[in-house]
MARLONU-741210 format. One record per residue: residue in three letters; z, y, x of N, C-alpha, C in turn. Coordinates in steps of 0.2 Angstrom, whole numbers, plus 5000, padded with zeros to 4 digits. Atoms other than C-alpha are relative to their C-alpha. Example, Ala and Ser with C-alpha at 12.3 -4.5 7.8 and 13.67 -1.06 7.14 Angstrom:
% MARLONU-741210
Ala500049945004503949785062500050065004/Ser499949944996503649955068500350054996/
//
This chain:
% MARLONU-741210
Unk500749974996526547195435499549955002/Unk500550074998525947015438499449994993/Unk500650005006525247015420499650064999/Unk500649935001524647215419499750005004/Unk500549974994524047245436499749955004/Unk500450044996523647085444500549985007/Unk499749984993525047105458500449915000/Unk500050075000525546925464500850015003/Unk499450005002527346865460500249945003/Unk499850064997528346715471500549964994/Unk499850035006529446685456500749985001/Unk499350004998530946675467500650034995/Unk499449965005532146775455499950004995/Unk500150015009531546715440500649984998/Unk499650045003532946665430499849944994/Unk500250055006532846535417499850044994/Unk500349975005532746665402499450055002/Unk500750004999531546745412499449985000/Unk500350035001530546625412499749984992/Unk500150015006530646585394499850044997/Unk500249955000530346765391499350014998/Unk500750014999528646745398499749974995/Unk500550045004528146605389500150034994/Unk500049965005528846685373499450054998/Unk500549945001527946845375499149985001/Unk500750024998526346745381499750065006/Unk500349944994526046865398499649945003/Unk500650034996524446785404499350024999/Unk499950034994523646765416500650035004/Unk499649974996524946785428499849975007/Unk500350014992524646795448500749975005/Unk499350054998525846665457499750005008/Unk499850004993526046675477500349935002/Unk499850085000526246485478500249985009/Unk499950014993525946465497499949935001/Unk499850074999526446295497500449974994/Unk499650055005526846145484500649975003/Unk499550064997527946065498500850075000/Unk499349955001529746145493500450035008/Unk499849974993530546125510499650065003/Unk500349974995529146205519499850074995/Unk500049945001529046355506500650035000/Unk499449974998530946395507499950035006/Unk500249984993530446405525499650065002/Unk500549954999529146525523499950064995/Unk499849955005529946625509500750025003/Unk499150014997531646605519500550024994/Unk499749985006532446595501500149924996/Unk499650055001533346435494499849994995/Unk500250005007532746465477499349994999/Unk500850014999530846465484499749924998/Unk500250085003530846255481499949984994/Unk499850005005530946275463499250014996/Unk500749975004528846325461499749944996/Unk500350055005528346145454500150014993/Unk499750015006529646145442499750064994/Unk500049935005529246335436499349994998/Unk500750015000527246305437500049974995/Unk500350045004527446165425500250024994/Unk499849975007528546255412499750054999/Unk500549955002527346385413499349994996/Unk500650035004525846295409500249964994/Unk499950045005526746185397500050074993/Unk499849925005527146365389499550034997/Unk500749955003525246405386499950065005/Unk500149934996525246525403499549985004/Unk500850024994523546525414500250045006/Unk499749974994524046555432499350015004/Unk500549984995522946625445500650005007/Unk499549994995523746565462499950035007/Unk500349984993523546605481500549965004/Unk499750034991524046525499499850035004/Unk500149954992524346655512500149945004/Unk500250064995523846535526500450005007/Unk499749994994525046525541499849945006/Unk500350064996524246415555500449975004/Unk499550054996525146275560500549974995/Unk499250015004526346285543499749964994/Unk500350045008525446265527499350014998/Unk500750025001523746235531499849955000/Unk499950074999522846085535500149964994/Unk499750055007523545945527500550034994/Unk499749985003524846035518499650054996/Unk500449955004523446165511499749934995/Unk500350055006522645985502500549994996/Unk499450025003524445935498499950074992/Unk500049935006524546125487499449984996/Unk500649995004522846115481500049944995/Unk500150055005522845925474500750014994/Unk499649975005524545975466500050054995/Unk500249955004524046125458499549984995/Unk500750045005522346045451500249964994/Unk499750035004523345935443500050044993/Unk500049945007523546095430499450025000/Unk500749975002521746125430499949994992/Unk500249924999521146245421500450044999/Unk499649965000522646305416500550055007/Unk500149984993522946345436499450015000/Unk500550004997521346415437499550015006/Unk500250004994521046435454500550015006/Unk499649994993521946465473499650025005/Unk500349954996521446595483500449985007/Unk499850024995521646545502499650045004/Unk500049944998522046705511500350005008/Unk499450004992522546745531500450064998/Unk499549974997524046815536499850075002/Unk500149924999523947025538500549995006/Unk499550014994524547025556499850085004/Unk500249944999524747195560500550035007/Unk499650014994525547275576500750004999/Unk499149995000527347295570500349934998/Unk499850065000527847115573500649995004/Unk499550014994529147145586500749974996/Unk499450055002530647005583499749974996/Unk500250065004529746915570499849945002/Unk500250074998529246735569499250005001/Unk500550004996527746715579499449974995/Unk500750015003526046705569499450025004/Unk500649994998524446675576499550044994/Unk500649985003522846775571499649945000/Unk500650065001521346655565499550045003/Unk500450014998519846635574499449994999/Unk500650025004518046595572500149915000/Unk500150075002518346395575500649974995/Unk499450015006519946405563499850014996/Unk500449965006518846495552499749944996/Unk500450045001517646365552500349934996/Unk499650055002518946225549500250004994/Unk499749985005519746305536499349994992/Unk500750005006517846325526499849924998/Unk500150055000517546155529500549954996/Unk499750045004519146085521500050024993/Unk500049995007518946185507499450014996/Unk500650025004517146145503500249924999/Unk499950075002517745965505500549974993/Unk499450005007519245985490499750034996/Unk500249995005518146075481499549944998/Unk500550045001516845945482500549944996/Unk499750055003518145805477500450034993/Unk500049995006518745905463499450014996/Unk500349985006517245955455499750055000/Unk499949935002517346125454500350045004/Unk500049974995517546285464500750025000/Unk499350005003519546275462500350055006/Unk499849954994519946345481499550045001/Unk500349964997519246505485500250045005/Unk499749994994519246555503499850095000/Unk500149934998519546755508499250005004/Unk500549984996517946845516500050005004/Unk499549994992518846855531499849945006/Unk500050054997518546695536499349965000/Unk500850014999516546685532499950055006/Unk500149954996516546845544500249975007/Unk499750044994517646755557499649955004/Unk500450064997516646585557499350045002/Unk500849965001514946695556499749944997/Unk500550045006514346595540500050034996/Unk500449975004513346655527500649994992/Unk499649985005514446725511499849944994/Unk500150045005514546605496499550054995/Unk500449965005513246655481500550024995/Unk499749985004514046765469500249954994/Unk499950065004513946625455500949965003/Unk499050034996515446545468500550024997/Unk499249965003516646675461500250004994/Unk500049985004516346665444500050064997/Unk499749935002517246815435500350045004/Unk499949964996517646885451500850024997/Unk499250005003519646845444500550045006/Unk499550004994520346865462499850045005/Unk500149954995519247005470500650065004/Unk499749974997520547115475500449965004/Unk499850054994521246965485499650005005/Unk500649974994519747025497499549914998/Unk500450065000518846845488499550004994/Unk500649985004517146875483499850065000/Unk500249915001517147075487499250015004/Unk500849994994515647045501499449994992/Unk500550035005514446935488499950044997/Unk500049975007514847035473499650075002/Unk500249954999514347195483499350005002/Unk500850024997512747125493499549994993/Unk500250035006512147055475499950054996/Unk500049925004512347225468499450035004/Unk500549964994511447325482499449984999/Unk500750015000510047205481499749994994/Unk500349985007509747225462499950064999/Unk500349935000509847405464499450005005/Unk500649994996508747395479499349984996/Unk500650015004507347305469499850034994/Unk500249975006507647405454499550075003/Unk500149934998507347555464499350025005/Unk500749994997505747515474500050045007/Unk500249964996504847605488500150074998/Unk499949935001505447805487499950045007/Unk499949944994505347955499500450054996/Unk499449965002506948065499499550065000/Unk500649925002506448255492500250045007/Unk499849974993507348295509500249945003/Unk499550064993507748195525500650015002/Unk499350004998509448155529500349955005/Unk499750024995510548085540500749984997/Unk499650035004511847975532500849975005/Unk499650044994513547915541500649964995/Unk499750075006514347745531500649995005/Unk499350024999516147735534500249925001/Unk499950065001516647565537500649965003/Unk499550024997518047435542499649965007/Unk500450044996517547325559499849934998/Unk500450075003517347155549499650014996/Unk500750015004516047225537499550055003/Unk500449954997515247345549499249965001/Unk500650034999513747225552499949974993/Unk500450005005513447175535499850054998/Unk500049915002513547375530499350025004/Unk500750014996512147375545499549974999/Unk500650055003510947245538499950034994/Unk500149995006511247335522499650085000/Unk500249934997510747515528499349995003/Unk500850004996509247445538499549984993/Unk500550025006508447375519499950084997/Unk500149925004508947565513499450065005/Unk500349964998508047635527499249984999/Unk500650044999506547515527499650044991/Unk500149975005506447565508499950094996/Unk500149935000506747755508500050045004/Unk500449984993505747845519500650085000/Unk499849934998506548015526501049985003/Unk499350014999508447915528500149975007/Unk499750034994509247885543500849984998/Unk499550025002510847785542500649995007/Unk499650024993512347765556500649974996/Unk499650005003513547655550500650005005/Unk499750004996515247685559500549964998/Unk499350045001516547555561500650025005/Unk499549974999518147625562500749945003/Unk499450044996519747535574500650024995/Unk499249985003521447525564500350025005/Unk499549984995522447615574500750004996/Unk499249985004523847645561500449945000/Unk499650054999524147475558499749945004/Unk500250034995523447385573499249975000/Unk500650034999521747315579499949944996/Unk500350055005521847165571500050004991/Unk500149985007521847235553499150025001/Unk500449994998520047245552499550024993/Unk500250005006519747245533499850084998/Unk500049935000518847425527500750034994/Unk499649975003520147455513500950015002/Unk499249994997521747475524499950055006/Unk500049934996520847615534500450064998/Unk499449945004522047765533499450075003/Unk500449934998521247955535500050015006/Unk500249984992521747975552499849965004/Unk500650054994520847845560499250014998/Unk500749985001519347895551499850085003/Unk500149954998519548065556500049995008/Unk500250014992519748005576499549975001/Unk500550064999518247895574499350064999/Unk500649965002517148035565500050055007/Unk500049944995517648165578499749985008/Unk500250034993517448045593499149994999/Unk500950045001515448005586499850084999/Unk500349954999515248195584499950055008/Unk500049984991515948215604499649965003/Unk500650044996514648105608499450024998/Unk500449955001513348215601499749964993/Unk500350045008513048105582500050064997/Unk500249925007512348215568500049964994/Unk500150015007512548195551499950044995/Unk500149965003512048265535500749994994/Unk499350035003513448165524500349955002/Unk499550054997514848055526500249964994/Unk500050025005514847905515500749954999/Unk499350045000516747835509499949954996/Unk499750065006517247665499500650034997/Unk499549995005518247715487501049965002/Unk499450034999519547585492500450015004/Unk499650004994520147665507500550054996/Unk499549965002521147775495500649964994/Unk499450055004522847725483499550024993/Unk500550005009522247695465500250074997/Unk499949955005522047855454500250065003/Unk499849934996522347985468499549995006/Unk500449994996521048025482500850025008/Unk499550014994522447975495499949955005/Unk500150074994522447865512500749984999/Unk499650024998523647765515500750035005/Unk499749964993524247875531500350074995/Unk499749945004524748015516499550055001/Unk500549945000523148125521499649994993/Unk500250005005522248175507499250015002/Unk500750004997520248195507500050075001/Unk500049935000520348375503500350015008/Unk499750004993521348365521499549995005/Unk500750044996520048255529499450065000/Unk500449945002518848395523500150045005/Unk499749944996519648535531500149995007/Unk500250024991519848445548499549995002/Unk500750014995518248395551499450065000/Unk500549915001517548565545499449984996/Unk500649995003516348485533500349974993/Unk499950015008516248455514499649964997/Unk500450045003514948335511500349925002/Unk499850064999515948185510500049964993/Unk500150045008515348075494500449925002/Unk499550055002516547925486499749964997/Unk500050055004515847775482500149964997/Unk499550065005516747685468499649954997/Unk500350045004515347585462499849945005/Unk500250064997515047445474499550015004/Unk500550004997513447395480499450064997/Unk500249955003512647495466500050065002/Unk499749934998513447655471499650015008/Unk500550004993512947625490499350015000/Unk500750005001511047615485500150074997/Unk500049955003511347755473499950075005/Unk500049944996512047875487499550015003/Unk500150004995511147835500499050024998/Unk500849985003509347865488500050074996/Unk500149955003509948015481499950014992/Unk500150035007510147945463500650024997/Unk499449995004511848015460500450065007/
//
């Protein structure tokens, strides 16, 4: 799954025979949840007595010709700060075989009763984390650490240019998704120029809370270039997983349904609803809660729901009636 689909693995249940088989079959690149190169800390974080072998495993994989994309899910006060610096320096010894390390926040849902206390990150924390990432990348002379988009949102800082992320090989980890989306939309708008829609329309764009301002800024640019277009960006609070989960990709059908109905009850009007494709499970129009797109249409008594599966290009094309 790591080799073929990009799933992150911890390697904690990997036998010597399994490791040698990976090398023999040259299953490369692999995506590895390293989290920390401190063996005792890794055992604590993963609650696994085999987790401390990560340095030996990475060394053998790299010497066997395997390339790795790594990630560190950062737990405040545990594997961030100096521990993250240690991890980055240890992994950079294997660069370019270890191609990068994604720095992502822990996903905090409302279902945490009895679990280890983990603090959510705020703006000040995110600023310090991004400053550390910049400092380490400057030390390495290459953009080796890739911070998740959420840190830029929380910090209120501008996103990195698309070039920072190279080939966007960690994009499904929330790394560079926003920069890619914005760069695509800007290119699409420049190609489109100023147009007048054949028929005026009101578009309702569904968004997670964290991406709402970004979508609003882009929607305003679309309105300026597309005569007859009115756009309302609807930030949907995630009641299913908890309000601390703010990314668009984890929105559920039931929460989208509630948000749209509330908007309608307040007098909101629209001619179309624009949904990002990443709210669905892969290869099927089913939300994470099990509701289907067909069911959402039936419950809203509204059929014109358009799915954007083409990032920034699709956003502009759908609003501009180019598709």
